[in-house]
C-alpha positions as CSV (number, residue, x, y, z in Angstrom):
1,M,51.6,171.4,67.0
2,R,55.4,172.2,66.5
3,S,57.4,174.9,67.8
4,A,58.3,177.2,65.1
5,A,61.5,178.2,64.2
6,L,62.7,181.5,65.0
7,P,65.4,184.1,62.9
8,G,69.1,183.7,64.6
9,D,68.4,180.8,66.5
10,P,71.7,179.2,67.6
11,P,72.5,176.0,65.4
12,G,73.1,173.4,68.5
13,G,75.2,170.6,67.5
14,R,77.9,168.6,69.6
15,R,79.6,171.8,70.6
16,A,76.5,173.2,72.1
17,V,76.1,170.1,73.9
18,A,79.9,170.3,75.6
19,V,79.2,173.4,76.4
20,W,75.6,173.5,78.2
21,G,77.1,169.8,80.0
22,I,79.6,171.8,82.1
23,G,76.6,174.3,83.4
24,V,74.4,171.0,83.9
25,S,77.2,169.8,86.1
26,V,77.5,172.4,88.3
27,Y,73.6,172.2,88.9
28,F,73.9,168.5,89.7
29,V,76.6,168.8,92.3
30,A,74.6,172.6,93.8
31,V,71.0,169.4,94.0
32,I,73.6,167.1,95.7
33,F,74.3,169.4,98.6
34,R,70.8,171.1,98.4
35,T,69.0,167.5,99.2
36,S,72.2,166.0,101.0
37,L,69.6,167.2,104.7
38,G,66.9,164.8,103.4
39,V,69.0,161.7,103.9
40,A,70.4,163.4,106.9
41,G,67.5,164.8,108.3
42,L,67.3,162.4,111.4
43,D,71.2,162.8,111.7
44,A,70.9,166.2,112.3
45,A,68.2,166.1,114.5
46,D,70.2,164.1,117.1
47,R,73.8,165.9,115.9
48,F,72.3,169.0,117.0
49,D,69.9,168.0,119.4
50,V,66.5,170.0,117.7
51,N,63.2,169.3,117.5
52,A,61.0,169.0,114.5
53,S,60.4,172.8,114.1
54,A,64.1,174.0,114.6
55,L,64.9,170.8,112.1
56,S,62.9,172.4,109.3
57,T,64.3,175.7,109.8
58,F,67.3,173.9,108.1
59,S,65.8,173.7,105.0
60,I,63.4,176.5,105.6
61,L,66.0,179.0,105.5
62,Q,67.8,177.4,102.5
63,L,64.7,178.1,100.5
64,L,64.2,181.4,101.8
65,V,67.7,182.4,100.8
66,Y,67.2,180.2,97.2
67,A,63.8,181.9,96.6
68,G,64.7,185.4,97.3
69,M,68.0,185.2,94.9
70,Q,65.6,184.2,92.3
71,I,64.9,187.6,90.8
72,P,68.6,189.0,91.7
73,V,70.0,186.2,90.4
74,G,67.6,186.5,87.0
75,L,69.1,189.8,86.6
76,L,72.6,189.2,87.1
77,V,72.5,186.5,84.6
78,D,70.8,189.0,82.2
79,R,73.5,191.3,82.9
80,L,76.8,189.6,83.7
81,G,76.8,186.5,81.4
82,T,76.2,182.8,82.7
83,K,79.7,181.8,82.6
84,K,80.2,184.4,85.8
85,V,77.2,183.7,87.4
86,L,78.1,179.9,87.5
87,A,81.3,180.6,89.1
88,I,80.3,182.9,91.5
89,G,77.6,180.1,92.8
90,T,79.8,177.2,92.7
91,V,82.5,178.6,95.2
92,L,79.3,180.1,97.5
93,F,77.8,176.5,97.4
94,T,81.0,174.4,97.9
95,V,82.1,176.7,101.0
96,G,78.4,176.5,102.2
97,Q,78.9,172.1,102.2
98,L,82.0,172.6,104.0
99,G,80.9,174.5,106.7
100,F,78.4,172.3,107.2
101,A,80.5,169.4,107.5
102,F,82.2,170.6,109.9
103,S,79.5,173.2,111.8
104,P,79.7,172.5,115.6
105,S,76.6,174.3,116.5
106,Y,73.2,175.0,115.3
107,G,73.8,178.6,114.4
108,M,76.7,177.8,112.2
109,A,75.3,174.8,110.6
110,L,72.0,177.2,109.8
111,A,74.6,179.9,108.4
112,S,76.4,177.1,106.0
113,R,73.0,176.3,104.6
114,A,72.2,179.9,104.1
115,L,75.6,180.2,102.2
116,L,74.7,176.8,100.3
117,G,71.4,178.2,99.4
118,C,72.8,181.4,98.1
119,G,74.9,179.6,95.7
120,D,72.1,176.7,94.7
121,A,70.1,179.5,93.3
122,M,72.6,180.8,90.8
123,T,72.5,177.4,88.8
124,F,69.6,176.7,87.2
125,I,68.6,180.1,86.0
126,S,72.1,180.5,84.6
127,V,71.7,176.5,82.9
128,L,68.2,177.6,81.6
129,R,69.4,180.9,80.1
130,L,72.8,178.7,78.7
131,G,70.1,176.7,76.8
132,T,68.8,178.8,75.5
133,R,72.0,180.8,74.2
134,W,73.2,177.3,72.6
135,F,70.4,175.6,71.0
136,P,67.4,176.0,68.9
137,A,63.9,177.8,70.4
138,R,62.2,174.7,69.5
139,R,64.7,172.6,71.6
140,G,63.6,174.9,74.5
141,P,60.8,172.6,76.6
142,L,63.4,169.6,76.1
143,I,66.1,171.1,77.3
144,A,64.7,172.4,80.1
145,Q,63.6,169.1,81.3
146,L,66.7,167.3,80.5
147,A,68.3,170.3,82.7
148,G,65.7,169.1,85.7
149,L,66.5,165.1,84.7
150,A,70.3,166.4,85.8
151,G,69.1,167.7,89.2
152,M,67.0,164.5,89.9
153,A,70.2,162.6,88.9
154,G,71.7,164.5,91.7
155,N,68.9,164.0,93.9
156,L,69.8,160.4,93.0
157,V,73.3,160.6,94.1
158,S,72.8,161.9,97.7
159,T,70.1,159.6,98.2
160,L,72.2,156.6,97.2
161,V,75.8,157.4,97.6
162,L,75.8,160.1,100.1
163,A,73.3,158.4,102.8
164,R,75.8,155.3,102.7
165,L,78.8,157.5,103.2
166,L,77.2,159.4,105.7
167,H,76.5,156.2,107.7
168,G,79.9,154.6,107.0
169,V,82.3,157.2,107.6
170,G,80.6,160.0,109.8
171,W,78.7,163.3,109.4
172,T,82.2,165.3,108.7
173,A,84.1,163.1,106.2
174,A,80.7,162.3,104.1
175,F,79.7,166.1,103.7
176,A,83.6,167.6,103.5
177,G,84.7,164.7,101.1
178,S,81.4,165.4,99.1
179,A,82.6,169.3,98.7
180,G,85.1,168.5,96.6
181,A,82.6,167.9,93.6
182,G,81.7,171.6,93.7
183,A,85.9,172.0,93.3
184,V,86.1,170.2,90.0
185,V,82.7,172.0,88.6
186,L,84.3,175.3,89.3
187,V,86.9,174.5,87.1
188,L,85.6,173.3,84.6
189,T,83.7,176.0,84.2
190,L,86.4,179.0,84.6
191,L,88.0,177.0,81.9
192,F,85.4,175.8,79.4
193,L,82.2,177.5,79.9
194,K,81.3,180.0,77.2
195,D,78.3,182.2,77.6
196,H,77.3,181.7,73.8
197,P,78.3,180.4,70.5
198,E,80.6,182.5,68.2
199,G,78.4,184.7,65.8
200,H,75.1,184.5,68.5
201,E,76.0,187.3,70.8
202,P,73.1,189.1,72.8
203,E,72.5,192.5,71.8
204,S,74.4,195.3,74.2
205,L,71.9,196.5,76.1
206,P,72.1,200.0,78.3
207,H,72.4,199.2,81.9
208,Q,71.4,201.9,84.1
209,G,71.4,200.8,87.6
210,S,68.1,200.9,89.6
211,A,66.0,201.7,86.5
212,Y,67.4,199.3,84.5
213,V,65.9,196.5,87.2
214,R,63.0,197.8,87.9
215,R,62.1,198.0,84.0
216,Q,62.9,194.4,83.9
217,I,61.3,192.8,86.6
218,A,57.9,195.1,85.9
219,A,58.1,194.4,81.8
220,S,58.4,190.3,83.0
221,W,56.1,190.7,85.4
222,R,52.9,192.2,82.9
223,E,53.5,189.2,80.7
224,P,50.6,186.8,81.8
225,G,52.5,183.9,80.8
226,T,55.3,185.0,83.5
227,R,52.6,184.9,86.3
228,L,51.2,181.9,85.4
229,G,54.3,180.1,85.0
230,L,55.5,181.0,88.6
231,W,51.9,179.6,89.9
232,V,52.6,176.3,87.5
233,H,55.7,176.0,89.2
234,F,54.3,177.0,92.8
235,T,51.4,174.4,92.4
236,T,53.5,171.4,91.0
237,Q,56.7,171.5,92.3
238,F,56.2,171.5,96.4
239,P,54.9,168.2,97.4
240,A,58.0,166.5,96.0
241,M,60.3,168.9,97.0
242,V,59.2,168.7,100.7
243,F,59.0,164.9,100.3
244,L,62.7,165.0,99.7
245,L,64.2,167.7,100.8
246,L,63.4,166.8,104.5
247,W,60.1,165.3,105.7
248,G,59.5,161.9,103.5
249,M,62.2,160.1,105.7
250,P,60.5,160.9,108.6
251,F,56.6,160.4,107.3
252,L,58.1,157.1,106.3
253,V,60.0,155.9,109.0
254,E,57.8,157.1,112.2
255,A,54.9,157.4,110.8
256,Q,54.3,154.5,108.4
257,G,56.9,151.8,110.3
258,L,59.4,151.3,107.6
259,S,62.9,151.1,108.4
260,R,65.6,153.5,107.3
261,A,66.9,151.1,104.0
262,T,63.3,150.7,102.7
263,A,62.2,154.6,103.2
264,G,65.5,155.0,101.3
265,E,64.0,152.8,98.4
266,L,61.2,155.0,98.2
267,L,62.9,158.0,98.1
268,T,64.7,157.0,95.1
269,L,61.9,155.7,93.6
270,V,60.5,159.5,93.8
271,V,64.0,160.2,92.1
272,L,63.7,157.4,89.1
273,S,59.9,158.8,88.5
274,N,60.8,162.1,87.7
275,M,63.5,161.5,85.7
276,V,61.4,159.2,83.6
277,V,58.6,161.4,83.8
278,G,60.8,164.1,82.4
279,L,62.2,162.9,79.2
280,V,58.3,162.1,78.3
281,Y,56.8,165.3,79.1
282,G,59.8,167.4,77.5
283,Q,59.3,165.1,74.0
284,V,55.5,165.7,74.5
285,V,55.4,169.4,74.9
286,A,58.2,169.9,72.3
287,R,55.5,168.5,69.9
288,H,52.6,169.7,71.3
289,H,53.0,173.0,73.1
290,E,49.2,173.1,74.0
291,A,50.2,170.0,76.4
292,R,51.3,172.4,78.7
293,L,48.4,172.9,80.5
294,P,46.6,170.0,81.3
295,L,50.1,167.8,82.2
296,A,50.5,170.5,84.8
297,L,47.4,169.9,86.1
298,G,46.7,166.4,85.4
299,T,50.0,166.1,87.8
300,V,48.3,168.0,90.5
301,A,45.3,166.2,90.6
302,A,47.1,163.2,90.5
303,T,49.3,164.1,93.4
304,A,46.3,165.3,95.5
305,V,44.6,161.9,94.8
306,M,47.4,159.8,95.7
307,W,48.0,162.3,98.7
308,A,44.8,162.1,100.2
309,T,44.1,158.0,100.2
310,T,47.8,157.8,101.6
311,L,46.8,160.2,104.6
312,L,42.9,158.7,104.8
313,W,44.2,155.4,104.7
314,P,42.2,153.3,107.5
315,G,44.6,151.7,110.1
316,E,47.9,153.0,111.6
317,T,49.7,152.5,108.0
318,A,49.4,152.2,104.5
319,P,50.3,149.5,102.9
320,M,53.5,149.5,100.1
321,W,51.7,149.1,97.0
322,L,50.1,152.6,97.9
323,L,53.5,153.8,99.1
324,I,54.9,152.9,96.1
325,V,52.0,154.7,93.5
326,L,52.2,157.2,95.9
327,C,56.4,158.1,95.7
328,T,55.9,157.4,91.4
329,V,53.1,159.7,91.1
330,L,55.3,162.3,93.1
331,G,58.2,162.0,90.6
332,A,55.9,163.9,88.0
333,C,56.0,167.0,90.2
334,G,59.3,168.1,89.2
335,P,58.9,167.7,85.5
336,A,55.5,169.6,85.8
337,S,57.1,172.2,87.5
338,M,59.2,172.9,84.6
339,L,56.7,173.3,82.4
340,G,56.6,176.9,84.1
341,F,59.4,177.9,82.1
342,D,57.7,177.0,78.9
343,F,55.0,179.7,80.1
344,A,57.5,182.4,80.4
345,R,60.0,181.6,77.9
346,P,57.7,182.5,75.1
347,A,56.2,185.6,76.9
348,N,59.3,187.5,77.2
349,P,62.0,188.5,74.5
350,P,65.9,187.3,75.3
351,E,66.8,190.0,76.9
352,R,64.5,189.3,79.6
353,Q,64.7,185.8,80.0
354,G,66.8,185.5,83.1
355,T,64.6,187.4,85.3
356,A,61.6,186.1,83.6
357,S,62.9,182.5,84.7
358,G,64.1,183.8,88.1
359,I,60.5,185.4,88.7
360,T,58.7,181.6,87.6
361,N,61.6,179.7,89.7
362,M,60.6,181.5,92.9
363,G,57.1,179.9,92.7
364,G,57.9,176.3,93.7
365,F,60.3,177.3,96.4
366,V,58.0,179.7,98.2
367,A,55.9,176.7,98.5
368,S,58.0,174.4,99.4
369,M,59.5,176.5,102.1
370,T,56.1,177.5,103.4
371,T,55.1,173.7,103.5
372,L,57.9,172.8,105.4
373,F,57.3,175.1,107.7
374,A,54.0,174.3,108.3
375,I,54.4,170.7,108.5
376,G,57.2,171.5,111.2
377,V,55.0,173.4,113.4
378,L,52.2,171.1,113.1
379,L,53.7,168.1,113.9
380,D,54.9,169.4,117.1
381,A,51.7,170.6,118.3
382,T,49.8,167.7,117.4
383,G,52.0,165.1,118.7
384,D,54.0,164.1,115.6
385,D,50.4,163.5,113.9
386,Y,51.7,163.5,110.0
387,T,48.2,163.3,109.0
388,V,47.4,166.5,110.0
389,A,50.5,168.0,108.9
390,F,51.0,166.6,105.8
391,S,47.2,167.9,104.8
392,F,48.5,171.5,104.3
393,V,49.4,170.2,100.9
394,F,46.1,170.4,99.8
395,V,45.8,174.1,100.7
396,L,48.3,175.7,98.5
397,Q,47.4,173.6,95.7
398,A,43.9,175.1,95.6
399,L,45.4,178.2,95.8
400,G,47.7,177.6,93.1
401,I,44.9,176.1,90.7
402,S,42.7,179.0,91.5
403,Q,45.6,181.2,90.0
404,I,46.5,179.1,87.2
405,L,42.6,178.8,86.2
406,R,42.4,182.8,86.3
407,L,45.3,183.4,84.3
408,R,45.5,180.6,81.6
409,K,43.4,182.8,78.7
410,R,44.9,186.1,78.8
411,A,48.4,184.1,78.8
412,A,47.0,182.0,75.7
413,R,45.9,185.0,74.0
414,R,49.5,187.2,74.7
415,E,51.1,184.2,73.6
416,R,49.3,183.8,70.2
417,E,49.8,187.7,69.8
418,R,53.4,187.7,70.2
419,L,53.6,184.7,67.9
420,V,51.7,186.6,65.1
421,A,54.1,189.5,65.7
422,S,57.3,187.1,65.7
423,R,56.1,185.6,62.2
424,V,55.4,188.9,60.3
425,E,58.9,190.2,61.6
426,T,60.5,187.1,60.0
427,V,58.7,187.8,57.0
428,H,59.8,191.4,56.6
429,V,63.5,190.2,57.6
430,P,65.8,191.8,54.5
431,A,67.9,188.9,52.4
């Protein structure tokens, strides 16, 4: 079933692609900075002389700030618009990357990653809002997947380029040099980005301080589609996020006995798989809206099977072919998490899109943060037993699936009701 065109839809076109592309470039740079620790985890452990738990604190704090900022950022986007929020976010994550480059101590490095996480938190929700303002609603699933694709391209850059710079020019030069990309996208945002096309200005709504905030959050949360979106994002995103953000490189090098170069190639495979699957999922959902839940649950099942097979493989290490399949399947986690927004988007009117997206986006990052911490603690407690540590993945997958199954019927019924109501309104719009 194709998504129906809605009255007042923005036209899209080349201008929309150009403006949206600027927003996506900001998100692209933010993801490079976010995932830079994934290729520098072992170097960071040596530089700051920390153990696994302390190393995981870098990513946990960054994600804690990111997740905690999602609802405030959604409210800010709804109130201030995309351009202002993206500009503020770019300044923050660029300063955070610079601070990380020059940090002489573990404490200062933690503060820098927290600042980076704060700025990073302002990017994706803004890009989603930009897409809904510049493109027709029927393009929503594909536009969201393309935004996620740009993020994975940023991950690819950190995996391929930043990793080489790190071992070529050193810690400070690599991280400080990469911060220049933040300055470039800030200039583009300030000069060329616009919140919406002419003639499609959002309705002016009264903002009454804390009362407005409570109304926005409560109204978004009451929608079963918002909560279903959160749990879909929660359940699908975190296995690949944890792998790419921090623990993939140590697992492949220390537990599987691979070289750093080979491990880096497998991390790159996760990113490339993500990009291909993202295009496929976006096209499928744009044409068959009912495919959202089967795709999400199928991805969770495939991820669980591959992790179980890898961790339980007899012998000290898993064969290379199995690690390749595992990394290929992990590549589907990011695109599957984007499906969460396809449940939240039709459940909320335009003036709540930022808030609803913020709630949804919290899911995967809360799960990732929890898993990053649990793996670090379990590794220290078990003497680096990766089988035990990575088994924590199954706990959160089980929790997420139970919530998805609980909410799916209510969300589907409510979505049908909203669709019928919107068609009735369209029929009664005067010519």
